[in-house]
MITIVO-282180 format. One line per field, with one value per atom (N, C-alpha, C): residue number from 1; residue in one letter; chain; atom name; x, y, z. Coordinates in nm, 2 decimals, m for minus. Example, Ala and Ser with C-alpha at 12.3 -4.5 7.8 and 13.67 -1.06 7.14 Angstrom:
BEGIN
num (1/1/1/2/2/2)
residuo (a/a/a/s/s/s)
cadena (A/A/A/A/A/A)
atomo (N/CA/C/N/CA/C)
X (1.32/1.23/1.32/1.28/1.37/1.29)
Y (m0.57/m0.45/m0.33/m0.22/m0.11/0.00)
Z (0.78/0.78/0.78/0.71/0.71/0.79)
//
This chain:
BEGIN
num (1/1/1/2/2/2/3/3/3/4/4/4/5/5/5/6/6/6/7/7/7/8/8/8/9/9/9/10/10/10/11/11/11/12/12/12/13/13/13/14/14/14/15/15/15/16/16/16/17/17/17/18/18/18/19/19/19/20/20/20/21/21/21/22/22/22/23/23/23/24/24/24/25/25/25/26/26/26/27/27/27/28/28/28/29/29/29/30/30/30/31/31/31/32/32/32/33/33/33/34/34/34/35/35/35/36/36/36/37/37/37/38/38/38/39/39/39/40/40/40/41/41/41/42/42/42/43/43/43/44/44/44/45/45/45/46/46/46/47/47/47/48/48/48/49/49/49/50/50/50/51/51/51/52/52/52/53/53/53/54/54/54/55/55/55/56/56/56/57/57/57/58/58/58/59/59/59/60/60/60/61/61/61/62/62/62/63/63/63/64/64/64/65/65/65/66/66/66/67/67/67/68/68/68/69/69/69/70/70/70/71/71/71/72/72/72/73/73/73/74/74/74/75/75/75/76/76/76/77/77/77/78/78/78/79/79/79/80/80/80/81/81/81/82/82/82/83/83/83/84/84/84/85/85/85/86/86/86/87/87/87/88/88/88/89/89/89/90/90/90/91/91/91/92/92/92/93/93/93/94/94/94/95/95/95/96/96/96/97/97/97/98/98/98/99/99/99/100/100/100/101/101/101/102/102/102/103/103/103/104/104/104/105/105/105/106/106/106/107/107/107/108/108/108/109/109/109/110/110/110/111/111/111/112/112/112/113/113/113/114/114/114/115/115/115/116/116/116/117/117/117/118/118/118/119/119/119)
residuo (m/m/m/g/g/g/r/r/r/h/h/h/n/n/n/f/f/f/k/k/k/k/k/k/m/m/m/i/i/i/i/i/i/w/w/w/q/q/q/k/k/k/s/s/s/i/i/i/d/d/d/f/f/f/v/v/v/s/s/s/d/d/d/s/s/s/y/y/y/a/a/a/l/l/l/t/t/t/k/k/k/t/t/t/f/f/f/p/p/p/d/d/d/m/m/m/e/e/e/r/r/r/f/f/f/n/n/n/l/l/l/i/i/i/s/s/s/q/q/q/m/m/m/n/n/n/r/r/r/c/c/c/a/a/a/v/v/v/s/s/s/i/i/i/p/p/p/s/s/s/n/n/n/i/i/i/a/a/a/e/e/e/g/g/g/s/s/s/s/s/s/k/k/k/s/s/s/t/t/t/d/d/d/k/k/k/h/h/h/f/f/f/k/k/k/t/t/t/y/y/y/l/l/l/e/e/e/t/t/t/s/s/s/l/l/l/g/g/g/s/s/s/a/a/a/f/f/f/e/e/e/w/w/w/e/e/e/t/t/t/q/q/q/l/l/l/n/n/n/v/v/v/a/a/a/y/y/y/n/n/n/q/q/q/r/r/r/y/y/y/l/l/l/d/d/d/k/k/k/k/k/k/s/s/s/f/f/f/e/e/e/e/e/e/l/l/l/e/e/e/n/n/n/k/k/k/v/v/v/l/l/l/q/q/q/i/i/i/q/q/q/k/k/k/m/m/m/i/i/i/g/g/g/s/s/s/f/f/f/i/i/i/v/v/v/n/n/n/l/l/l/n/n/n/n/n/n)
cadena (A/A/A/A/A/A/A/A/A/A/A/A/A/A/A/A/A/A/A/A/A/A/A/A/A/A/A/A/A/A/A/A/A/A/A/A/A/A/A/A/A/A/A/A/A/A/A/A/A/A/A/A/A/A/A/A/A/A/A/A/A/A/A/A/A/A/A/A/A/A/A/A/A/A/A/A/A/A/A/A/A/A/A/A/A/A/A/A/A/A/A/A/A/A/A/A/A/A/A/A/A/A/A/A/A/A/A/A/A/A/A/A/A/A/A/A/A/A/A/A/A/A/A/A/A/A/A/A/A/A/A/A/A/A/A/A/A/A/A/A/A/A/A/A/A/A/A/A/A/A/A/A/A/A/A/A/A/A/A/A/A/A/A/A/A/A/A/A/A/A/A/A/A/A/A/A/A/A/A/A/A/A/A/A/A/A/A/A/A/A/A/A/A/A/A/A/A/A/A/A/A/A/A/A/A/A/A/A/A/A/A/A/A/A/A/A/A/A/A/A/A/A/A/A/A/A/A/A/A/A/A/A/A/A/A/A/A/A/A/A/A/A/A/A/A/A/A/A/A/A/A/A/A/A/A/A/A/A/A/A/A/A/A/A/A/A/A/A/A/A/A/A/A/A/A/A/A/A/A/A/A/A/A/A/A/A/A/A/A/A/A/A/A/A/A/A/A/A/A/A/A/A/A/A/A/A/A/A/A/A/A/A/A/A/A/A/A/A/A/A/A/A/A/A/A/A/A/A/A/A/A/A/A/A/A/A/A/A/A/A/A/A/A/A/A/A/A/A/A/A/A/A/A/A/A/A/A)
atomo (N/CA/C/N/CA/C/N/CA/C/N/CA/C/N/CA/C/N/CA/C/N/CA/C/N/CA/C/N/CA/C/N/CA/C/N/CA/C/N/CA/C/N/CA/C/N/CA/C/N/CA/C/N/CA/C/N/CA/C/N/CA/C/N/CA/C/N/CA/C/N/CA/C/N/CA/C/N/CA/C/N/CA/C/N/CA/C/N/CA/C/N/CA/C/N/CA/C/N/CA/C/N/CA/C/N/CA/C/N/CA/C/N/CA/C/N/CA/C/N/CA/C/N/CA/C/N/CA/C/N/CA/C/N/CA/C/N/CA/C/N/CA/C/N/CA/C/N/CA/C/N/CA/C/N/CA/C/N/CA/C/N/CA/C/N/CA/C/N/CA/C/N/CA/C/N/CA/C/N/CA/C/N/CA/C/N/CA/C/N/CA/C/N/CA/C/N/CA/C/N/CA/C/N/CA/C/N/CA/C/N/CA/C/N/CA/C/N/CA/C/N/CA/C/N/CA/C/N/CA/C/N/CA/C/N/CA/C/N/CA/C/N/CA/C/N/CA/C/N/CA/C/N/CA/C/N/CA/C/N/CA/C/N/CA/C/N/CA/C/N/CA/C/N/CA/C/N/CA/C/N/CA/C/N/CA/C/N/CA/C/N/CA/C/N/CA/C/N/CA/C/N/CA/C/N/CA/C/N/CA/C/N/CA/C/N/CA/C/N/CA/C/N/CA/C/N/CA/C/N/CA/C/N/CA/C/N/CA/C/N/CA/C/N/CA/C/N/CA/C/N/CA/C/N/CA/C/N/CA/C/N/CA/C/N/CA/C/N/CA/C/N/CA/C/N/CA/C/N/CA/C/N/CA/C/N/CA/C/N/CA/C/N/CA/C/N/CA/C/N/CA/C/N/CA/C/N/CA/C/N/CA/C/N/CA/C)
X (1.14/1.23/1.30/1.39/1.45/1.56/1.64/1.75/1.84/1.96/2.06/2.18/2.26/2.38/2.49/2.52/2.61/2.75/2.80/2.93/2.94/2.83/2.83/2.81/2.79/2.76/2.89/2.91/3.03/3.05/2.94/2.96/3.02/2.98/3.04/3.18/3.21/3.35/3.44/3.40/3.48/3.50/3.39/3.40/3.49/3.50/3.59/3.73/3.76/3.89/3.93/3.83/3.85/3.89/3.84/3.87/4.03/4.08/4.23/4.30/4.25/4.30/4.31/4.20/4.19/4.29/4.30/4.39/4.54/4.57/4.70/4.73/4.64/4.66/4.68/4.59/4.60/4.72/4.78/4.91/5.02/5.00/5.11/5.09/4.97/4.94/5.02/5.04/5.11/5.04/5.12/5.06/4.96/4.97/4.88/4.74/4.72/4.59/4.52/4.59/4.55/4.40/4.37/4.23/4.14/4.19/4.10/4.08/4.15/4.13/4.15/4.25/4.28/4.16/4.11/4.00/3.87/3.85/3.73/3.72/3.84/3.84/3.82/3.89/3.88/3.74/3.68/3.54/3.44/3.46/3.38/3.39/3.52/3.55/3.49/3.50/3.44/3.29/3.23/3.09/3.03/3.10/3.04/3.01/3.10/3.06/2.97/2.99/2.92/2.77/2.73/2.59/2.53/2.61/2.57/2.53/2.62/2.60/2.48/2.47/2.36/2.23/2.22/2.10/2.06/2.15/2.12/2.04/2.04/1.97/1.82/1.78/1.65/1.55/1.43/1.33/1.27/1.29/1.23/1.34/1.33/1.42/1.41/1.29/1.27/1.37/1.37/1.46/1.61/1.64/1.77/1.82/1.73/1.76/1.81/1.75/1.79/1.94/1.98/2.12/2.21/2.17/2.25/2.27/2.17/2.18/2.28/2.28/2.38/2.52/2.53/2.66/2.71/2.62/2.65/2.69/2.62/2.66/2.80/2.84/2.97/3.08/3.04/3.13/3.15/3.05/3.06/3.14/3.12/3.19/3.34/3.37/3.51/3.58/3.50/3.56/3.59/3.51/3.54/3.66/3.68/3.80/3.92/3.91/4.02/4.07/3.97/4.00/4.07/4.03/4.10/4.24/4.26/4.39/4.48/4.43/4.50/4.54/4.45/4.47/4.58/4.59/4.69/4.82/4.82/4.94/4.99/4.89/4.92/4.93/4.90/4.92/4.94/5.00/5.03/4.91/4.92/4.81/4.77/4.87/4.84/4.76/4.81/4.74/4.60/4.59/4.46/4.36/4.41/4.32/4.28/4.37/4.34/4.24/4.25/4.16/4.02/4.03/3.91/3.83/3.90/3.83/3.77/3.84/3.78/3.65/3.66/3.54/3.42/3.46/3.35/3.29/3.37/3.31/3.22/3.26/3.17/3.04/3.05/2.93/2.84/2.89/2.80/2.74/2.81/2.76/2.65/2.67/2.57/2.44/2.47/2.36/2.27/2.34/2.27/2.19/2.25/2.18/2.06/2.06/1.94/1.84/1.88/1.78/1.71/1.79/1.74/1.64/1.67/1.58/1.44/1.45/1.32/1.24/1.30/1.22/1.16)
Y (6.86/6.93/6.83/6.75/6.64/6.69/6.60/6.61/6.73/6.70/6.80/6.77/6.88/6.86/6.83/6.70/6.66/6.72/6.75/6.81/6.95/7.02/7.15/7.15/7.04/7.03/7.02/7.11/7.12/6.99/6.92/6.80/6.69/6.69/6.59/6.63/6.75/6.80/6.76/6.79/6.76/6.61/6.54/6.39/6.33/6.38/6.34/6.36/6.48/6.51/6.41/6.38/6.29/6.15/6.11/5.98/5.97/6.08/6.09/6.08/6.14/6.14/5.99/5.92/5.78/5.70/5.71/5.63/5.66/5.79/5.83/5.77/5.77/5.71/5.56/5.49/5.35/5.29/5.37/5.33/5.31/5.37/5.36/5.24/5.18/5.06/4.94/4.85/4.73/4.64/4.57/4.49/4.39/4.34/4.24/4.30/4.43/4.49/4.52/4.47/4.50/4.45/4.34/4.29/4.31/4.38/4.40/4.55/4.62/4.76/4.85/4.83/4.91/4.91/4.79/4.77/4.83/4.81/4.86/5.01/5.07/5.21/5.28/5.23/5.29/5.27/5.16/5.13/5.23/5.25/5.35/5.49/5.53/5.66/5.68/5.59/5.60/5.60/5.53/5.52/5.66/5.74/5.87/5.96/5.99/6.07/5.99/5.86/5.78/5.78/5.77/5.78/5.92/6.02/6.15/6.17/6.12/6.13/6.05/5.93/5.84/5.90/5.95/6.01/6.13/6.21/6.33/6.31/6.18/6.15/6.12/6.10/6.06/6.18/6.14/6.24/6.32/6.27/6.34/6.35/6.45/6.48/6.36/6.30/6.19/6.08/6.05/5.94/5.98/6.10/6.16/6.14/6.17/6.16/6.02/5.92/5.78/5.76/5.81/5.80/5.88/6.00/6.08/6.01/5.95/5.87/5.76/5.69/5.59/5.65/5.76/5.83/5.87/5.92/5.95/5.83/5.72/5.60/5.55/5.57/5.53/5.62/5.75/5.84/5.80/5.76/5.72/5.59/5.50/5.37/5.40/5.49/5.53/5.59/5.67/5.73/5.62/5.52/5.41/5.33/5.31/5.24/5.32/5.46/5.54/5.52/5.51/5.48/5.35/5.25/5.12/5.13/5.20/5.22/5.30/5.40/5.47/5.39/5.31/5.21/5.11/5.08/4.98/5.05/5.18/5.27/5.28/5.27/5.29/5.43/5.53/5.67/5.74/5.86/5.94/6.02/6.08/6.15/6.27/6.35/6.46/6.42/6.32/6.27/6.22/6.15/6.11/6.22/6.33/6.44/6.52/6.53/6.60/6.53/6.39/6.31/6.30/6.29/6.29/6.42/6.53/6.66/6.67/6.62/6.62/6.53/6.41/6.33/6.39/6.45/6.51/6.62/6.70/6.81/6.76/6.65/6.59/6.54/6.47/6.42/6.54/6.65/6.76/6.82/6.83/6.88/6.79/6.67/6.57/6.58/6.58/6.59/6.72/6.83/6.96/6.95/6.89/6.88/6.80/6.69/6.61/6.69/6.76/6.85/6.95/7.01/7.11/7.04/6.92/6.85/6.82/6.80/6.78/6.90/7.02/7.15/7.20)
Z (m2.03/m2.12/m2.21/m2.16/m2.24/m2.33/m2.37/m2.46/m2.43/m2.38/m2.34/m2.43/m2.46/m2.53/m2.43/m2.41/m2.31/m2.32/m2.44/m2.46/m2.40/m2.39/m2.34/m2.18/m2.13/m1.98/m1.91/m1.81/m1.73/m1.65/m1.61/m1.53/m1.62/m1.75/m1.84/m1.87/m1.89/m1.92/m1.81/m1.68/m1.57/m1.55/m1.58/m1.57/m1.67/m1.79/m1.89/m1.85/m1.79/m1.74/m1.62/m1.54/m1.43/m1.47/m1.59/m1.64/m1.66/m1.71/m1.73/m1.60/m1.50/m1.37/m1.31/m1.34/m1.29/m1.36/m1.49/m1.57/m1.52/m1.50/m1.46/m1.32/m1.23/m1.10/m1.11/m1.18/m1.18/m1.25/m1.34/m1.40/m1.30/m1.19/m1.09/m0.99/m1.00/m0.91/m0.95/m0.85/m0.88/m0.99/m1.06/m1.17/m1.13/m1.00/m0.95/m0.94/m0.95/m0.94/m1.08/m1.18/m1.32/m1.34/m1.30/m1.32/m1.20/m1.10/m0.98/m0.97/m0.89/m0.86/m0.98/m1.05/m1.17/m1.27/m1.30/m1.39/m1.33/m1.21/m1.14/m1.14/m1.10/m1.08/m1.22/m1.32/m1.45/m1.51/m1.49/m1.54/m1.47/m1.34/m1.27/m1.32/m1.34/m1.39/m1.53/m1.62/m1.75/m1.74/m1.65/m1.63/m1.60/m1.53/m1.49/m1.61/m1.70/m1.82/m1.92/m1.92/m2.02/m1.99/m1.86/m1.82/m1.84/m1.81/m1.84/m1.99/m2.07/m2.22/m2.26/m2.21/m2.25/m2.20/m2.08/m2.03/m2.10/m2.15/m2.22/m2.35/m2.40/m2.52/m2.49/m2.37/m2.33/m2.36/m2.39/m2.42/m2.31/m2.18/m2.07/m1.96/m1.88/m1.77/m1.67/m1.66/m1.56/m1.60/m1.73/m1.77/m1.76/m1.79/m1.78/m1.63/m1.54/m1.40/m1.36/m1.41/m1.38/m1.42/m1.53/m1.58/m1.49/m1.45/m1.36/m1.23/m1.18/m1.05/m1.07/m1.18/m1.21/m1.21/m1.27/m1.28/m1.14/m1.06/m0.92/m0.84/m0.86/m0.80/m0.83/m0.96/m1.00/m0.94/m0.92/m0.85/m0.71/m0.64/m0.50/m0.50/m0.59/m0.60/m0.62/m0.71/m0.73/m0.61/m0.54/m0.41/m0.31/m0.30/m0.21/m0.25/m0.38/m0.43/m0.41/m0.42/m0.39/m0.25/m0.16/m0.02/0.00/m0.07/m0.07/m0.12/m0.23/m0.28/m0.18/m0.12/m0.02/0.10/0.15/0.26/0.22/0.10/0.05/0.02/0.04/0.02/m0.12/m0.22/m0.36/m0.40/m0.31/m0.34/m0.21/m0.22/m0.10/m0.06/0.06/0.12/0.03/m0.02/m0.11/m0.23/m0.30/m0.42/m0.38/m0.27/m0.22/m0.20/m0.13/m0.10/m0.23/m0.32/m0.45/m0.53/m0.54/m0.62/m0.54/m0.41/m0.34/m0.36/m0.35/m0.38/m0.51/m0.61/m0.75/m0.76/m0.70/m0.71/m0.63/m0.52/m0.43/m0.51/m0.58/m0.66/m0.77/m0.84/m0.94/m0.88/m0.76/m0.69/m0.66/m0.61/m0.58/m0.70/m0.81/m0.93/m0.99/m0.99/m1.04/m0.95/m0.82/m0.72/m0.74/m0.76/m0.79/m0.92/m1.02/m1.15/m1.13/m1.06/m1.03/m0.96/m0.86/m0.79/m0.88/m0.97/m1.06/m1.16/m1.20/m1.29/m1.23/m1.09/m1.02/m1.01/m1.02/m1.00/m1.13)
//
C-alpha cells in the first residue's frame, strides 16, 4: 500500500499529545536531571510521533513497519524512564499511573497497527 497521511492517524495524534504530557512532567523534575532523565524522556516522547510521520512517507508498508517498530521501542523506553522517575519520587502514584496508562495505550495502538500492516 504505502504512503499514509500521518496527520490523520490517531496514533500520531495521541503521540503528539503525549509529547506535551512528557514535557509537562519533566518540567517538574529537579534541575540536576536536565541533561539526563529530562532530556532522555523528552527525546523518546518526540521520537514516537516523529517515527510515525517519517515512516508514513515510505513507499511500502514493509518500510513503514520498520519506523513503527522504532516508534514502539521509544514508547517502551519512555515507560522504563517513567518507572525510574517514579522510583526517584519525581512524581506521585496517581500521575505515574495516568502516564503509564497513556503510554501503554500508545504501545497497544502502534502494535495493532503493525499487525494490520502485516495482514
